C-alpha positions as CSV (number, residue, x, y, z in Angstrom):
1,X,95.0,69.4,107.0
2,X,92.7,71.7,108.9
3,X,95.5,73.2,111.0
4,X,98.0,73.3,108.1
5,X,95.4,75.3,106.0
6,X,94.8,77.6,109.0
7,X,98.5,78.2,109.7
8,X,99.1,78.9,106.0
9,X,96.3,81.4,105.8
10,X,97.5,83.2,109.0
11,X,101.1,83.2,107.7
12,X,100.1,84.6,104.4
13,X,98.0,87.4,106.0
14,X,100.8,88.3,108.4
15,X,103.3,88.3,105.6
16,X,101.2,90.8,103.7
17,X,100.0,93.1,106.5
18,X,102.7,93.1,109.2
19,X,105.1,95.3,107.2
20,X,102.3,97.8,106.6
21,X,101.2,97.8,110.2
22,X,104.8,98.1,111.4
23,X,105.2,101.2,109.2
24,X,102.0,102.7,110.6
25,X,103.2,102.1,114.2
26,X,106.6,103.6,113.5
27,X,104.9,106.7,112.0
28,X,102.6,106.9,115.0
29,X,105.6,106.7,117.4
30,X,107.6,109.3,115.5
31,X,104.6,111.7,115.7
32,X,104.0,111.0,119.4
33,X,105.3,114.3,120.6
34,X,103.4,116.3,118.0
35,X,100.1,114.5,119.0
36,X,100.8,115.1,122.7
37,X,101.2,118.9,122.0
38,X,98.0,118.9,119.9
39,X,96.1,117.0,122.7
40,X,97.2,119.5,125.3
41,X,96.0,122.4,123.0
42,X,92.7,120.7,122.5
43,X,92.5,120.0,126.3
44,X,93.2,123.7,127.1
45,X,90.6,124.8,124.6
46,X,88.0,122.5,126.1
47,X,89.0,123.5,129.7
48,X,88.2,127.1,128.8
49,X,84.8,126.2,127.5
50,X,84.0,123.6,130.2
51,X,81.1,125.3,132.0
52,X,80.1,122.2,134.0
53,X,83.5,121.5,135.5
54,X,83.7,118.0,134.0
55,X,87.4,118.2,133.1
56,X,88.6,119.1,136.7
57,X,86.6,116.1,138.0
58,X,88.3,113.8,135.5
59,X,91.8,115.2,136.5
60,X,91.0,114.8,140.2
61,X,89.9,111.2,139.6
62,X,93.1,110.5,137.7
63,X,95.3,112.0,140.5
64,X,93.6,109.9,143.1
65,X,94.7,106.7,141.3
66,X,97.7,105.5,143.2
67,X,100.8,103.9,141.7
68,X,100.2,100.7,143.7
69,X,96.8,100.3,142.2
70,X,98.2,100.7,138.7
71,X,100.9,98.1,139.4
72,X,98.4,95.8,140.9
73,X,96.1,96.2,137.9
74,X,98.9,95.7,135.5
75,X,100.0,92.6,137.4
76,X,96.5,91.2,137.3
77,X,96.2,91.9,133.6
78,X,99.5,90.2,133.0
79,X,98.4,87.1,134.9
80,X,95.1,87.1,132.9
81,X,97.0,87.3,129.6
82,X,99.4,84.4,130.6
83,X,96.4,82.3,131.7
84,X,94.5,83.1,128.6
85,X,97.5,82.2,126.4
86,X,98.0,78.9,128.3
87,X,94.3,78.1,127.8
88,X,94.5,78.8,124.1
89,X,97.5,76.5,123.7
90,X,95.8,73.7,125.8
91,X,92.6,74.2,123.7
92,X,94.5,73.8,120.4
93,X,96.2,70.6,121.7
94,X,92.8,69.2,122.8
95,X,91.2,70.2,119.5
96,X,94.0,68.3,117.6
97,X,93.2,65.1,119.5
98,X,89.5,65.6,118.9
99,X,90.1,66.0,115.2
100,X,92.2,62.8,115.1
101,X,89.6,60.8,117.1
102,X,86.5,62.5,115.8
103,X,85.0,59.3,114.2
104,X,85.6,57.2,117.3
105,X,84.2,60.0,119.5
106,X,81.1,60.2,117.3
107,X,80.4,56.5,117.6
108,X,80.9,56.5,121.3
109,X,78.5,59.4,121.8
110,X,75.9,57.7,119.5
111,X,76.2,54.5,121.5
112,X,75.8,56.3,124.8
113,X,72.8,58.3,123.5
114,X,71.1,55.1,122.1
115,X,71.6,53.5,125.5
116,X,69.7,56.2,127.4
117,X,67.2,57.3,124.7
118,X,64.7,55.5,122.6
119,X,64.6,56.1,118.8
120,X,62.2,59.0,118.9
121,X,64.1,60.9,121.6
122,X,67.3,60.1,119.9
123,X,66.1,61.6,116.6
124,X,64.9,64.7,118.4
125,X,68.2,65.1,120.2
126,X,70.1,64.6,116.9
127,X,68.0,67.3,115.2
128,X,68.7,69.7,118.0
129,X,72.4,69.0,117.6
130,X,72.2,69.5,113.9
131,X,70.5,72.8,114.4
132,X,73.2,73.9,116.9
133,X,75.9,72.9,114.5
134,X,74.3,74.7,111.6
135,X,73.8,78.0,113.6
136,X,77.3,78.1,115.1
137,X,79.1,77.1,111.9
138,X,77.2,79.7,109.8
139,X,77.8,82.4,112.4
140,X,81.5,81.7,113.1
141,X,82.5,81.3,109.4
142,X,80.3,84.2,108.4
143,X,81.7,86.5,111.0
144,X,85.3,85.7,110.1
145,X,84.8,86.1,106.4
146,X,82.8,89.2,106.9
147,X,85.5,90.8,109.2
148,X,88.2,89.9,106.6
149,X,86.3,91.5,103.7
150,X,85.4,94.5,105.8
151,X,89.1,95.0,106.8
152,X,90.2,94.8,103.1
153,X,87.5,97.2,102.0
154,X,88.4,99.6,104.8
155,X,92.0,99.5,103.8
156,X,91.3,100.1,100.1
157,X,88.9,103.0,100.8
158,X,91.2,104.7,103.3
159,X,94.2,104.3,100.8
160,X,92.1,105.8,98.0
161,X,90.9,108.7,100.2
162,X,94.4,109.4,101.5
163,X,93.8,108.7,105.3
164,X,96.8,108.2,107.6
165,X,97.4,104.8,109.3
166,X,95.3,102.9,106.8
167,X,96.8,99.4,107.5
168,X,96.7,99.8,111.3
169,X,93.1,101.2,111.4
170,X,91.9,98.6,108.9
171,X,93.2,95.8,111.1
172,X,91.5,97.3,114.1
173,X,88.2,97.6,112.2
174,X,88.5,94.1,110.9
175,X,89.2,92.5,114.3
176,X,86.5,94.4,116.1
177,X,84.0,93.5,113.3
178,X,84.1,90.0,114.8
179,X,81.9,91.4,117.7
180,X,78.3,91.6,116.6
181,X,76.5,95.0,116.5
182,X,78.9,96.7,118.9
183,X,82.1,95.9,117.0
184,X,81.8,98.8,114.6
185,X,81.4,101.3,117.4
186,X,84.2,99.8,119.4
187,X,86.6,99.9,116.5
188,X,85.6,103.3,115.1
189,X,86.0,105.4,118.3
190,X,89.8,104.9,119.0
191,X,90.6,105.1,115.3
192,X,88.7,108.3,114.9
193,X,90.5,109.7,118.0
194,X,93.8,108.8,116.4
195,X,92.9,110.6,113.2
196,X,91.6,113.5,115.1
197,X,95.1,114.0,116.7
198,X,96.6,113.9,113.2
199,X,94.0,116.1,111.4
200,X,90.6,116.9,113.1
201,X,88.7,117.1,109.8
202,X,90.0,113.7,108.7
203,X,88.3,112.1,111.8
204,X,84.9,113.5,110.6
205,X,85.4,112.2,107.1
206,X,86.6,108.8,108.5
207,X,83.4,108.5,110.6
208,X,81.3,109.2,107.4
209,X,83.3,106.7,105.5
210,X,82.8,104.0,108.1
211,X,79.0,104.7,108.2
212,X,78.8,104.2,104.5
213,X,81.0,101.1,104.6
214,X,78.8,99.6,107.4
215,X,75.7,100.2,105.3
216,X,77.3,98.5,102.3
217,X,78.4,95.6,104.5
218,X,75.1,95.2,106.4
219,X,72.9,95.4,103.3
220,X,74.9,93.6,100.7
221,X,78.0,91.7,101.9
222,X,76.7,90.1,105.2
223,X,73.5,88.5,103.7
224,X,75.4,87.0,100.8
225,X,78.2,85.5,103.0
226,X,76.1,84.3,105.9
227,X,73.0,83.4,103.9
228,X,69.9,83.5,106.0
229,X,70.2,85.4,109.2
230,X,70.4,84.0,112.7
231,X,66.6,84.4,112.9
232,X,66.7,86.7,116.0
233,X,64.8,90.0,116.4
234,X,67.0,93.0,117.4
235,X,66.1,93.1,121.1
236,X,67.1,89.5,121.9
237,X,70.4,90.1,120.0
238,X,71.2,93.1,122.2
239,X,70.2,91.3,125.4
240,X,72.3,88.3,124.4
241,X,75.3,90.6,123.8
242,X,74.9,92.3,127.2
243,X,74.4,89.0,129.1
244,X,77.2,87.3,127.2
245,X,79.6,90.1,127.9
246,X,78.8,90.2,131.5
247,X,79.3,86.4,131.9
248,X,82.3,85.8,129.6
249,X,83.7,89.1,128.4
250,X,84.7,89.2,124.7
251,X,84.3,85.4,124.3
252,X,80.9,85.6,125.9
253,X,79.8,88.3,123.4
254,X,81.1,86.2,120.4
255,X,79.1,83.1,121.4
256,X,76.1,84.8,122.9
257,X,74.3,85.5,119.6
258,X,74.4,82.0,118.1
259,X,73.5,80.5,121.5
260,X,70.5,82.8,121.7
261,X,69.6,81.9,118.2
262,X,69.6,78.2,119.1
263,X,67.5,78.8,122.2
264,X,65.1,81.0,120.3
265,X,64.7,78.5,117.5
266,X,64.0,75.6,119.9
267,X,61.5,77.7,121.9
268,X,59.8,78.8,118.7
269,X,59.5,75.2,117.5
270,X,58.1,74.0,120.8
271,X,55.5,76.8,121.0
272,X,54.3,77.1,117.4
273,X,54.8,73.5,116.1
């Protein structure tokens, strides 16, 4: 039932947004030559005003990149993509078996824990497990729902304001919103550059629109969806994201905040209780 509901939701979303995204991509491809010409004009204007010689350094660095390095990099990325896809498929298969056998697995884990722990330690361990489950479930479900609502609001706002590529940009903003704190910046930069090539002033208005949308989301939507916060001060959140990204990339960033929240909660309980 879990997977049927998940597949149904994904299929419904794809059925609604794929045609819109496809139309945006076709429009982007058809305007590719025009955007290339605009980019060269902007580049020439910047080159004339470049007093520090930054653009020549960038051009020189790009020329020094050999074709063999590009091919090797593309080959490595392809292998990583294939390996990641295989891991996802294997993970889904394993999770199905876990869902089928969850009651038996729970009993087995409880019996093993009771064998090695007395009643007091067992209760403390069970409490830690419940805290971990509560933090991760609130974080994951909250981030997904928040990203979905943010993408919808972004699409509605862009459509009302008449921005180009509203479906494509809204999808990018929604997906990158899954990344805590840095997601808004990661999603806004390429989208603003795309709009800048289309119409420079629209990129400025888009950034203003995203800032307003983020304020609405951070102050009203997120607290209502997630409930109480993760209970982390800003500095540990930033450190968790940096360390998680260094260790596990995007996946590391996604699980770093709830992991840090669990560690912070356990440490706080040990020190002050």
